[in-house]
C-alpha positions as CSV (number, residue, x, y, z in Angstrom):
1,M,9.9,12.2,28.0
2,K,12.9,9.9,27.7
3,K,10.6,6.9,27.6
4,K,8.6,8.4,24.7
5,V,11.8,9.1,22.8
6,L,13.1,5.6,23.3
7,F,9.8,4.1,22.3
8,S,9.8,6.2,19.1
9,L,13.3,5.0,18.2
10,L,12.3,1.4,18.9
11,I,9.3,1.8,16.6
12,L,11.4,3.3,13.8
13,S,13.8,0.3,13.9
14,F,11.0,-2.2,13.5
15,H,10.7,-3.3,9.9
16,L,9.8,-6.7,8.5
17,P,8.8,-6.4,4.8
18,I,7.6,-9.2,2.5
19,Y,6.4,-7.8,-0.8
20,S,3.3,-8.6,-2.6
21,Q,1.5,-7.7,-5.8
22,M,-1.4,-5.9,-4.1
23,L,-1.3,-2.2,-3.0
24,F,-3.6,-1.1,-0.2
25,T,-4.0,2.4,-1.5
26,E,-7.4,2.8,0.3
27,N,-5.5,3.1,3.6
28,L,-3.8,6.3,2.3
29,T,-6.4,8.0,0.1
30,L,-9.6,8.1,2.2
31,D,-9.0,11.5,3.8
32,I,-9.2,14.6,1.6
33,D,-9.1,18.1,3.2
34,S,-11.2,20.4,1.0
35,T,-9.5,23.5,2.4
36,K,-6.1,22.5,1.0
37,T,-5.0,22.5,-2.6
38,I,-1.9,20.4,-1.9
39,Q,-1.8,17.9,0.9
40,G,-0.1,14.6,1.7
41,S,2.1,12.6,4.0
42,L,5.5,11.0,4.3
43,L,6.2,7.6,6.0
44,P,9.9,7.2,6.5
45,V,11.4,3.9,7.9
46,V,15.0,3.2,8.8
47,D,16.3,-0.4,9.5
48,F,19.8,-1.3,10.5
49,K,21.1,-4.8,10.9
50,T,24.6,-6.3,11.7
51,E,25.1,-9.7,9.9
52,S,28.1,-10.8,7.9
53,E,27.9,-7.3,6.5
54,N,26.2,-4.2,7.9
55,I,22.8,-3.8,6.3
56,L,21.0,-0.5,6.2
57,T,17.5,-0.2,4.7
58,I,15.8,3.1,4.0
59,K,12.2,3.1,2.9
60,N,9.9,6.0,2.3
61,T,6.2,6.1,1.2
62,A,5.0,9.4,-0.1
63,N,1.3,10.3,-0.6
64,L,0.5,13.5,-2.5
65,N,-3.0,14.9,-3.2
66,I,-3.7,17.8,-5.5
67,L,-7.2,19.2,-5.2
68,I,-8.8,20.7,-8.4
69,K,-11.9,22.9,-8.0
70,H,-13.1,20.9,-5.0
71,R,-14.5,18.0,-7.1
72,R,-11.3,16.5,-8.7
73,V,-8.2,15.1,-7.0
74,I,-4.9,13.8,-8.5
75,N,-3.5,11.3,-6.1
76,L,0.1,10.1,-6.3
77,I,1.6,7.4,-4.1
78,N,5.2,6.4,-4.3
79,K,7.3,4.0,-2.3
80,L,11.1,3.4,-2.7
81,E,13.3,1.1,-0.7
82,F,17.1,1.2,-0.8
83,S,19.3,-1.3,0.9
84,T,23.0,-1.3,1.5
85,Y,24.9,-4.6,2.0
86,G,28.5,-3.6,2.7
87,N,29.5,-1.4,-0.2
88,K,26.7,-2.6,-2.4
89,V,23.6,-0.4,-2.8
90,T,20.4,-1.8,-4.3
91,M,16.8,-0.6,-4.8
92,S,15.1,-3.7,-3.6
93,G,11.5,-2.7,-4.1
94,G,8.9,0.0,-4.6
95,H,5.8,1.1,-6.4
96,V,4.2,4.1,-8.1
97,H,0.4,4.6,-8.1
98,V,-1.5,7.5,-9.6
99,E,-5.3,8.0,-9.8
100,Y,-7.6,10.8,-11.0
101,R,-10.5,11.0,-8.6
102,Y,-13.8,12.7,-9.8
103,L,-16.5,13.4,-7.2
104,L,-19.8,12.8,-8.9
105,T,-21.8,13.3,-5.7
106,R,-20.9,14.0,-2.1
107,A,-20.7,10.3,-1.4
108,F,-19.8,8.7,-4.8
109,E,-16.6,9.1,-6.9
110,V,-15.0,7.3,-9.9
111,Y,-11.3,7.2,-10.6
112,P,-9.1,5.8,-13.4
113,Y,-5.7,4.7,-12.1
114,A,-2.4,3.2,-13.2
115,E,0.4,1.6,-11.1
116,S,3.7,-0.2,-11.3
117,Q,5.4,-2.4,-8.7
118,W,8.7,-4.2,-8.4
119,A,10.0,-6.5,-5.7
120,D,13.3,-8.2,-6.4
121,S,13.3,-9.9,-3.0
122,R,10.3,-12.0,-4.0
123,G,11.2,-12.5,-7.7
124,M,8.7,-10.1,-9.1
125,E,10.7,-8.0,-11.6
126,Y,7.8,-5.7,-12.3
127,K,4.0,-5.5,-12.5
128,I,2.0,-2.9,-14.4
129,S,-1.8,-2.5,-14.0
130,A,-4.4,0.1,-15.0
131,G,-8.2,0.2,-14.5
132,L,-11.3,2.1,-13.5
133,Q,-12.8,2.0,-10.0
134,S,-15.6,3.6,-8.1
135,R,-15.9,4.4,-4.4
136,Y,-19.0,4.9,-2.4
137,R,-19.2,6.3,1.1
138,L,-21.6,4.0,3.0
139,V,-21.2,5.7,6.4
140,N,-20.1,9.2,7.1
141,K,-20.0,10.1,10.8
142,E,-17.7,12.5,12.6
143,K,-15.4,9.7,14.0
144,F,-16.3,6.8,11.7
145,L,-16.2,6.3,7.9
146,M,-17.0,3.3,5.8
147,F,-16.3,3.0,2.1
148,A,-16.9,0.4,-0.6
149,A,-15.0,0.2,-3.9
150,V,-15.7,-1.7,-7.1
151,G,-13.5,-1.8,-10.2
152,L,-12.1,-3.5,-13.2
153,F,-8.4,-3.5,-14.2
154,Y,-5.8,-5.0,-16.5
155,E,-2.7,-6.6,-14.9
156,F,0.7,-7.6,-16.4
157,E,3.3,-9.4,-14.3
158,K,6.9,-10.6,-15.0
159,W,8.4,-13.0,-12.4
160,K,11.6,-15.0,-12.1
161,D,10.9,-18.7,-12.0
162,P,12.5,-20.0,-8.7
163,T,12.4,-23.6,-9.6
164,P,15.8,-25.3,-10.4
165,N,16.7,-25.3,-14.1
166,P,13.4,-23.9,-15.3
167,P,12.6,-24.2,-19.0
168,E,12.1,-20.4,-19.1
169,L,13.8,-18.0,-16.9
170,H,10.8,-15.7,-16.6
171,V,7.0,-16.3,-16.2
172,Y,4.5,-13.8,-17.5
173,S,0.9,-13.2,-16.6
174,R,-1.7,-11.1,-18.5
175,S,-5.2,-10.9,-17.2
176,I,-8.3,-8.7,-16.6
177,K,-9.6,-8.8,-13.0
178,T,-12.2,-7.3,-10.8
179,H,-11.5,-5.4,-7.6
180,L,-13.8,-5.3,-4.5
181,S,-12.9,-3.7,-1.3
182,L,-14.4,-2.4,2.0
183,S,-12.6,0.1,4.2
184,F,-13.3,1.5,7.7
185,R,-11.7,4.5,9.4
186,Q,-12.3,5.0,13.1
187,Q,-11.1,7.8,15.3
188,I,-10.4,6.5,18.8
189,G,-10.2,9.3,21.4
190,D,-8.3,12.4,20.5
191,K,-5.0,10.8,19.5
192,W,-5.6,7.4,17.7
193,D,-6.8,6.7,14.2
194,L,-7.5,3.1,13.0
195,T,-8.0,2.2,9.3
196,T,-8.8,-1.3,8.0
197,T,-9.3,-2.6,4.5
198,V,-10.3,-6.0,3.1
199,I,-9.8,-6.7,-0.7
200,H,-10.9,-9.3,-3.1
201,Q,-9.4,-9.6,-6.7
202,A,-10.1,-12.2,-9.3
203,K,-10.8,-12.9,-12.9
204,P,-14.5,-12.4,-13.7
205,D,-14.9,-16.1,-14.5
206,S,-13.2,-17.4,-11.4
207,Y,-14.2,-15.4,-8.3
208,F,-12.9,-17.9,-5.7
209,K,-11.0,-20.6,-7.6
210,E,-8.1,-18.2,-8.5
211,A,-8.8,-15.3,-6.3
212,R,-6.5,-13.0,-4.4
213,F,-7.5,-11.8,-0.9
214,G,-6.0,-9.1,1.1
215,G,-6.3,-7.3,4.4
216,A,-4.6,-4.1,5.9
217,V,-4.6,-2.5,9.3
218,D,-3.1,0.9,10.0
219,L,-2.9,2.3,13.6
220,K,-1.7,5.8,14.0
221,Y,-0.9,7.8,17.2
222,N,-1.0,11.5,16.6
223,I,1.8,13.3,18.6
224,T,0.9,16.6,17.0
225,P,-1.6,17.5,14.2
226,T,1.1,16.9,11.7
227,V,3.4,14.3,13.2
228,G,2.5,10.8,14.4
229,I,3.7,7.2,14.8
230,N,2.2,4.8,12.4
231,G,2.1,1.0,12.6
232,A,0.9,-1.1,9.6
233,Y,0.0,-4.8,9.0
234,R,-0.6,-6.2,5.5
235,C,-1.6,-9.8,4.6
236,I,-2.4,-11.4,1.3
237,Y,-3.5,-14.8,0.3
238,D,-3.1,-15.7,-3.4
239,T,-4.9,-18.9,-4.2
240,A,-3.0,-19.4,-7.5
241,P,0.4,-17.6,-7.7
242,I,1.9,-17.8,-11.2
243,V,5.2,-19.1,-9.8
244,P,5.7,-21.6,-6.9
245,I,5.9,-19.2,-3.9
246,R,4.1,-19.1,-0.6
247,K,0.4,-18.4,-1.1
248,F,0.2,-16.5,2.2
249,Y,2.5,-13.6,2.9
250,N,2.4,-10.6,5.2
251,S,4.3,-7.5,6.3
252,V,4.6,-5.6,9.5
253,E,6.3,-2.2,9.7
254,A,6.2,1.0,11.7
255,G,7.6,4.5,11.5
256,L,7.0,8.2,11.6
257,S,4.0,9.8,9.8
258,I,4.5,13.4,8.7
259,N,1.5,15.2,7.2
260,F,1.5,18.4,5.3
């Protein structure tokens, strides 16, 4: 028992974030329980570091689903990250994502969505996007699901230019892009759940020349039906970032998963 507690505390302290301009909402929105009107999850993470000043980071991702007449779902995903550096408190990053899912058939749904992101640690002051997507369930087995999603969205981004003495302090991007994704969910035994997603985003006239690729892996160990330990990996490759930053970036994090 003590080993399990120590292991859980170690997992909670592991947090290495690098923000991006792509949200992997598929890894949070695939499961809908038709017997519940309100359902969702909380993913809290706490990180403490001792450097020249004590640094405490608290991050929480909340996922809320509201079921309407068994065929419509309002889905809200929110992430906030607060960091303290000595006596200074900052909100260093986060996002808000909302979508209205309409189930046309048992396997096919459409959903308009809107989202906003901010990540001061990378220089992205904010991003706003909205669009329409469709999701089709390709495989529906008891322990294995596979979904494909296709969509079109508008994206506006505001970045700080990291180059020395830039002619303009900020760089802006406005574009219409397509979204393609494929997601898998596998139940491994009685305790483990594995969810993976691959994403491609690009302007309609440049599918590969200026594309954005992404991948996500979530592995969850269910301690009880409502409490688990979740580990997540995200990676994104942006072939043409609008400011001179790394084209490849990733994040690794882990924490508790609390379902309701």
